[in-house]
Steps between C-alpha positions, in 0.01 A plus 500: 500500500348778709160331484625199698421456868836542679391303805406188295805300392561333166581129532752368247577131491852415387608861563869454572639487144448610141147626422369451852791696643454781249132523595579508869764768459268711287221481759736593784635799306139625482455448877258209443536233770614164365482141623727262314509121504829324437592133482868530592725788604623732229746794534225746412290415800716689744468816295123455466467469878707816545264681269203385711372187327351219707674185371342165587656165418249265342490139390242467226596144416221375725154638565572521870783744424265715288245516780767577757627788286148640465464496877827693538379761249173544695705547814682789332204684348123505487495639146694447178510746212604222264631150465752450221554129433854501365644183664583253227715205403609427145542122493533300180406138447802282578582127500636556851157597637177303472246689288244486780746673731579772247130572449439496878780758556369729232137481616607559863679827436294638211149380592458388860706786641310789337166321530533446873654841574225679308235320706682523831571872461174596334376698802823699505424618149134576546350801673702772325236620263444439129826399329670556833732202472673281241614150432761464228608158372832487319447235235706447183487555124545123464129459592411606144725251319589219740849354530638162408775533767293653780163323470407499868621856546294624209189312614525634854539858378199451275301391808613813680397713203153345500472551875526872435155489332338314791641721774415817302137384495505396867662814646355781289440786544719535811806318361637510147671182382736495203790307354830620349649257247864580428727348238872595527546771760847448640783267416683293759871575547593152375309535168760494219508718189350234275203448728446874540499560124255212446267628774509860378409397149178337621333840547436791266668750735822294539598647835542394859248745652582458869282487813375856453253373240328289769531771766333754272219259405432417866480876564245536221285208619494624857407854393217378281148490636359297211744239368424153640497143372768576237828341399744771398787372285855637525657315209651758261265382224618142530155362428520656153825325403 
């Protein structure tokens, strides 16, 4: 990552656990400044702060919270090397929640949040030369196939995937805009053996690849001077099953 501008931080939403945390730690190891958003305290935050990360609590459940977070980011820095939209919520349709509320929650975190942050922080990304900054949307493999149990989730991630195309057109050539669409990357501790076997068998590679797959792909995207408007799948060949 020697081509990156050390003085311009990378903003990672939802950077206190799992993929977001792995990305933050990787950046910090390379001496790249990091700004992390988090919804609630996690044990990893203290260690991130010790390593030099700027951690800002954010409430993305309302637009006012999104705008307030953007203001806090601008107070920290005039430039951003990248925005990685990792904040997400995996909510299924449920008889306990009205469908309109489920859809509203999914659109809020997966559509309104990246949409407003991209616009609010646009000037922080510009002015760094051709391909000088990046926006990366973390979407989902489910966009390709849909989901009968996560209809609103799938639809909102599809909207985010489409937004990649629009922002790539709007911000070129200064800012590259791409999506990463993972399938299984990392199991949760509570996932039992039966679930794990079923999930592994959905892909051709049949492995739990770990966060390094996303970290390495983000590295590639940010090094590139030419890749924009693309959705890059990380699915172990699952689309071919």
